[in-house]
GUDO-55842 format. One record per residue (C-alpha): x, y, z; residue in one letter. Coordinates in Angstrom, 1 decimal. Layout:
BEGIN
       c1       c2       c3   aa
        X        Y        Z    A
...
***
This chain:
BEGIN
       c1       c2       c3   aa
      0.4    -19.8    -12.0    M
      2.5    -18.0    -12.0    I
      0.3    -14.9    -11.7    L
     -1.5    -16.8     -9.0    I
      2.1    -17.8     -6.9    V
      2.6    -13.9     -6.9    G
     -1.2    -12.5     -5.9    L
     -0.7    -15.2     -2.5    F
      2.6    -13.8     -1.9    I
      1.3    -10.7     -2.1    L
     -2.0    -11.5     -0.3    T
      0.8    -12.9      2.6    G
      2.8    -10.0      2.6    C
     -0.3     -7.6      3.2    I
     -1.3     -9.5      6.0    F
      1.9     -9.7      7.5    V
      1.5     -5.7      7.6    L
     -1.3     -5.5      8.6    I
     -0.4     -7.4     11.7    V
      2.6     -5.5     11.9    N
      0.5     -1.9     12.0    F
     -1.5     -3.8     14.6    L
      1.5     -3.8     17.1    L
      3.2     -0.5     16.0    A
      3.5      1.6     19.2    K
      4.4      5.4     17.6    S
      2.7      6.9     15.1    N
      5.6      6.9     12.5    L
      6.0      3.2     12.6    E
      2.5      3.3     11.6    R
      2.0      5.6      9.1    I
      5.6      4.2      7.4    L
      3.4      0.6      7.3    Y
      0.4      2.5      6.3    I
      2.3      3.9      3.2    N
      3.8     -0.3      2.6    S
      0.1     -1.1      2.6    L
     -0.9      1.1      0.0    T
      2.1      0.1     -2.4    N
      1.2     -3.6     -2.0    L
     -2.3     -2.8     -2.4    V
     -1.6     -0.2     -5.2    S
      0.3     -3.8     -7.1    L
     -2.0     -6.1     -6.0    F
     -4.2     -3.7     -8.2    I
     -2.0     -4.2    -10.4    V
     -1.9     -8.1    -10.5    F
     -5.9     -8.3    -10.7    I
     -5.7     -6.3    -13.9    G
     -2.9     -8.2    -16.1    M
     -5.2    -11.8    -15.2    S
     -8.6    -10.1    -16.8    H
     -6.3     -8.7    -19.3    Y
     -7.4     -5.1    -18.8    T
     -5.4     -2.1    -18.9    R
     -7.8      0.8    -17.0    Y
     -7.1     -1.3    -13.6    F
     -3.1      0.4    -13.8    I
     -4.5      3.8    -14.7    D
     -7.1      3.0    -10.9    I
     -3.7      1.6     -9.5    S
     -1.2      4.9    -10.6    I
     -4.0      6.9     -9.7    I
     -4.2      5.8     -6.1    Y
     -0.9      5.3     -5.5    L
     -1.5      9.4     -5.9    L
     -3.5     10.0     -3.7    L
     -1.5      7.4     -1.6    S
      2.0      9.6     -1.5    F
      0.1     12.7     -1.4    I
     -1.7     11.9      2.1    A
      1.5     10.4      3.0    T
      3.1     13.7      3.1    N
      0.3     15.6      4.3    A
      0.3     13.7      7.7    Y
      4.6     13.4      7.9    M
      4.3     17.1      7.3    K
      1.6     17.6      9.6    F
      3.1     15.3     12.6    Y
      6.7     16.2     12.2    L
      5.4     19.6     12.8    K
      3.3     18.5     16.0    I
      5.9     16.7     17.1    N
      9.6     18.1     16.6    Y
***
């Protein structure tokens, strides 16, 4: 029951972040929203793994988080080099 409520709350947060991403005016805000969105999607993957009682979803989530972290850092380095 708690897992289902957590999934609904997490889905609501994901939709709020998508709306904020679409309404953002600067690229820096969009980068931060995408980073937050990937963190919530990773948490969503972990919740799905918990509901199916499988552990490999956690491995997929960790790989997804690491790729997201590397991509965000690379894009921020590129963005900051151009604008500042």
